[in-house]
C-alpha positions as CSV (number, residue, x, y, z in Angstrom):
1,X,214.0,148.2,214.8
2,X,213.8,144.8,213.2
3,X,210.4,143.2,213.8
4,X,210.6,139.5,214.2
5,X,207.5,137.7,212.9
6,X,205.6,134.9,214.6
7,X,204.7,131.7,212.7
8,X,201.2,132.9,212.4
9,X,202.3,136.2,210.8
10,X,204.7,134.4,208.5
11,X,201.8,132.2,207.4
12,X,199.8,135.4,206.5
13,X,202.8,136.9,204.6
14,X,203.2,133.5,202.8
15,X,199.6,133.6,201.6
16,X,200.1,137.2,200.3
17,X,203.3,136.1,198.6
18,X,201.6,133.1,196.9
19,X,198.9,135.4,195.6
20,X,201.4,137.9,194.2
21,X,203.3,135.1,192.4
22,X,200.0,133.8,191.0
23,X,199.4,137.3,189.6
24,X,202.8,137.3,187.9
25,X,202.1,134.0,186.2
26,X,199.1,135.5,184.5
27,X,200.7,138.8,183.9
28,X,203.9,137.7,182.1
29,X,202.2,136.6,178.9
30,X,200.6,140.1,178.6
31,X,204.0,141.8,178.6
32,X,204.6,141.9,174.9
33,X,205.3,144.3,172.1
34,X,202.5,146.7,171.4
35,X,201.0,147.0,174.9
36,X,201.0,150.3,176.8
37,X,202.4,150.1,180.3
38,X,199.3,151.9,181.5
39,X,197.2,148.9,180.3
40,X,199.4,146.6,182.4
41,X,198.8,148.8,185.5
42,X,195.0,148.7,184.9
43,X,195.1,144.9,184.6
44,X,197.1,144.6,187.8
45,X,194.7,146.9,189.8
46,X,191.7,144.8,188.6
47,X,193.4,141.5,189.4
48,X,194.4,142.4,192.9
49,X,190.9,143.9,193.6
50,X,189.2,140.7,192.4
51,X,191.6,138.6,194.5
52,X,190.6,140.5,197.6
53,X,193.9,142.4,198.2
54,X,195.1,145.9,198.0
55,X,198.0,147.2,195.8
56,X,200.7,148.3,198.3
57,X,202.5,150.6,195.9
58,X,199.4,152.7,194.9
59,X,199.5,155.9,196.9
60,X,202.8,155.0,198.6
61,X,205.3,157.7,199.5
62,X,205.1,161.4,200.4
63,X,201.6,163.0,200.4
64,X,202.9,165.7,197.9
65,X,203.8,163.1,195.4
66,X,202.5,159.5,196.1
67,X,203.3,156.7,193.7
68,X,200.3,156.8,191.2
69,X,200.2,153.2,190.1
70,X,199.8,149.6,191.5
71,X,203.0,148.3,189.8
72,X,206.4,149.8,188.9
73,X,207.2,149.2,185.2
74,X,210.8,150.0,184.3
75,X,212.1,149.6,180.8
76,X,215.7,149.2,179.6
77,X,217.7,152.0,181.3
78,X,215.1,152.5,183.9
79,X,216.3,150.7,187.1
80,X,213.2,150.9,189.4
81,X,210.1,152.9,190.1
82,X,209.0,153.4,186.5
83,X,205.6,155.0,186.4
84,X,203.1,153.3,184.0
85,X,202.0,155.6,181.1
86,X,201.0,155.5,177.5
87,X,204.5,154.3,176.6
88,X,204.4,151.2,174.4
89,X,206.6,148.2,175.0
90,X,208.7,147.2,172.1
91,X,210.3,144.0,170.8
92,X,213.8,143.6,172.4
93,X,212.9,145.6,175.6
94,X,213.8,144.4,179.0
95,X,210.9,145.2,181.3
96,X,211.3,145.1,185.0
97,X,208.1,144.6,187.0
98,X,207.9,145.3,190.7
99,X,204.7,144.9,192.7
100,X,203.4,144.2,196.2
101,X,200.1,143.1,197.7
102,X,198.5,143.8,201.0
103,X,196.4,140.8,201.9
104,X,194.7,141.4,205.3
105,X,197.6,143.4,206.6
106,X,200.3,141.0,205.3
107,X,202.5,142.4,202.6
108,X,204.4,140.7,199.8
109,X,207.0,142.1,197.4
110,X,208.5,140.6,194.3
111,X,210.2,141.9,191.1
112,X,211.1,140.2,187.9
113,X,212.6,141.3,184.6
114,X,210.8,140.1,181.5
115,X,212.5,139.9,178.0
116,X,210.1,141.0,175.3
117,X,210.5,138.8,172.2
118,X,214.1,138.4,171.1
119,X,216.5,140.6,173.1
120,X,220.2,141.1,172.4
121,X,222.6,138.5,173.8
122,X,224.1,141.2,176.1
123,X,220.7,142.1,177.6
124,X,219.9,138.4,178.1
125,X,223.2,137.8,179.8
126,X,222.6,140.7,182.1
127,X,219.2,139.4,183.0
128,X,220.4,135.9,183.7
129,X,223.3,137.2,185.8
130,X,221.0,139.4,187.9
131,X,218.7,136.5,188.6
132,X,221.7,134.5,189.6
133,X,222.7,137.3,191.9
134,X,219.3,137.0,193.6
135,X,219.7,133.3,194.3
136,X,223.3,133.7,195.4
137,X,222.1,136.3,197.9
138,X,219.4,133.9,199.1
139,X,221.9,131.1,199.4
140,X,223.9,133.4,201.8
141,X,221.0,133.7,204.2
142,X,221.4,131.8,207.5
143,X,220.1,132.5,211.0
144,X,223.1,133.5,213.2
145,X,225.2,134.8,210.3
146,X,225.7,138.5,209.5
147,X,223.4,140.2,207.0
148,X,226.1,141.7,204.8
149,X,227.2,138.3,203.6
150,X,224.1,138.6,201.3
151,X,225.6,141.8,199.8
152,X,229.0,140.2,199.3
153,X,227.4,137.3,197.4
154,X,225.4,139.7,195.1
155,X,228.3,142.1,194.5
156,X,230.9,139.4,193.9
157,X,228.8,137.6,191.2
158,X,227.7,140.8,189.5
159,X,231.2,142.4,189.4
160,X,232.8,139.2,188.3
161,X,230.7,139.4,185.2
162,X,231.7,143.1,184.6
163,X,228.4,144.7,185.7
164,X,227.7,147.7,188.0
165,X,225.8,147.2,191.3
166,X,223.4,150.0,192.3
167,X,224.3,151.4,195.7
168,X,221.6,154.0,196.3
169,X,218.7,151.5,196.6
170,X,218.5,148.2,198.3
171,X,216.4,145.4,199.7
172,X,214.6,145.7,203.1
173,X,212.6,144.0,205.7
174,X,209.0,143.4,204.7
175,X,205.8,141.6,205.8
176,X,203.8,143.9,208.1
177,X,204.7,147.0,206.0
178,X,206.3,147.5,202.6
179,X,209.6,148.8,203.9
180,X,210.9,147.7,207.3
181,X,214.3,147.4,209.0
182,X,216.8,146.1,208.2
183,X,218.1,147.5,204.9
184,X,219.5,144.7,202.7
185,X,222.1,146.3,200.5
186,X,223.6,144.7,197.4
187,X,227.2,145.8,198.4
188,X,228.8,145.6,201.8
189,X,227.8,148.8,203.5
190,X,226.0,150.0,206.7
191,X,224.7,148.1,209.7
192,X,225.5,144.4,209.8
193,X,223.1,142.7,212.2
194,X,222.9,139.0,212.7
195,X,220.1,137.3,210.8
196,X,217.5,135.7,213.2
197,X,214.6,133.4,213.0
198,X,211.5,135.4,212.4
199,X,213.0,137.9,210.1
200,X,211.3,138.4,206.7
201,X,213.3,140.3,204.1
202,X,213.1,141.3,200.5
203,X,216.4,140.6,198.6
204,X,216.5,142.6,195.3
205,X,219.6,143.0,193.2
206,X,219.6,145.9,190.8
207,X,222.4,145.3,188.3
208,X,223.4,147.6,185.4
209,X,225.1,146.8,182.2
210,X,227.5,149.7,182.7
211,X,228.1,151.8,185.7
212,X,226.2,151.3,189.0
213,X,225.6,155.0,189.2
214,X,222.0,156.2,188.8
215,X,219.9,159.4,188.5
216,X,216.3,160.2,189.4
217,X,214.0,161.8,186.8
218,X,212.0,164.9,187.4
219,X,208.9,162.9,188.4
220,X,210.9,162.2,191.6
221,X,210.3,158.4,191.2
222,X,211.8,156.9,188.1
223,X,215.4,155.8,188.7
224,X,217.6,155.5,185.6
225,X,221.2,154.4,184.9
226,X,223.6,157.4,184.7
227,X,225.1,156.2,181.5
228,X,221.9,155.1,179.7
229,X,222.8,151.4,179.8
230,X,220.2,148.7,180.5
231,X,219.4,147.6,184.0
232,X,217.8,144.4,185.4
233,X,216.0,143.8,188.7
234,X,214.9,140.6,190.5
235,X,213.4,140.3,193.9
236,X,212.1,137.6,196.3
237,X,210.5,137.8,199.7
238,X,212.3,135.4,202.0
239,X,211.5,134.2,205.6
240,X,214.4,133.2,207.9
241,X,213.8,130.4,210.4
242,X,216.2,129.0,213.0
243,X,216.9,126.0,210.9
244,X,216.0,126.9,207.3
245,X,215.2,129.6,204.8
246,X,212.0,129.8,202.8
247,X,211.4,131.8,199.6
248,X,207.9,132.9,200.1
249,X,207.4,134.3,196.6
250,X,207.5,131.7,193.8
251,X,209.8,131.8,190.7
252,X,208.0,133.0,187.5
253,X,207.4,130.3,184.9
254,X,208.5,132.4,181.9
255,X,209.8,135.8,180.9
256,X,213.4,135.0,180.0
């Protein structure tokens, strides 16, 4: 069931989103060659705690194997849900960061892909195109229109550039919980409800250099490209009103 938010609830979600974007602005300069991804997770946990929020991802998922970190850090061929570890980020890596904050019961969600130092032209172009896919998807949002026009906008732009679109994972409703209805796919598939004022959704293209096919590692979390090629991931939380659309998370000021 799609939960429509009141103006008061959207205001709470907006504040959570602004907080998350502020965190990213401070985090991006730290994502550089030589740092362990575990150090980034520790920094994120401390930042969110000091800000008075809670990391939504920490402990999320099945009781037998909850996600063990506050932020997903996925490098190069890792698409999403990368678990922070002692792995060291290197020059030329593409590092996707995905994080959410619970601020007083209001949930934000945002992902960015950061280029570490000088990346290859091919990686840079993939990252640019994936970010463009996000904004094309957002431009397709309009109350009264059908949800899958977002997917058509994302898929069309990615495939025109020769990239693969991930099918197994998608965007979603958000705001009062991390994952709510409706699903927001990046290719036209599944239910196609009308978008309505009061909906808050996370749009998040996951675009691969090669095939759109993916595998899941033995940790049951980390999603990787099936062919080992690089993947990029961008996400915004978006509120739909009767007469406008508002991006609640803010664009990062650097990282590409």
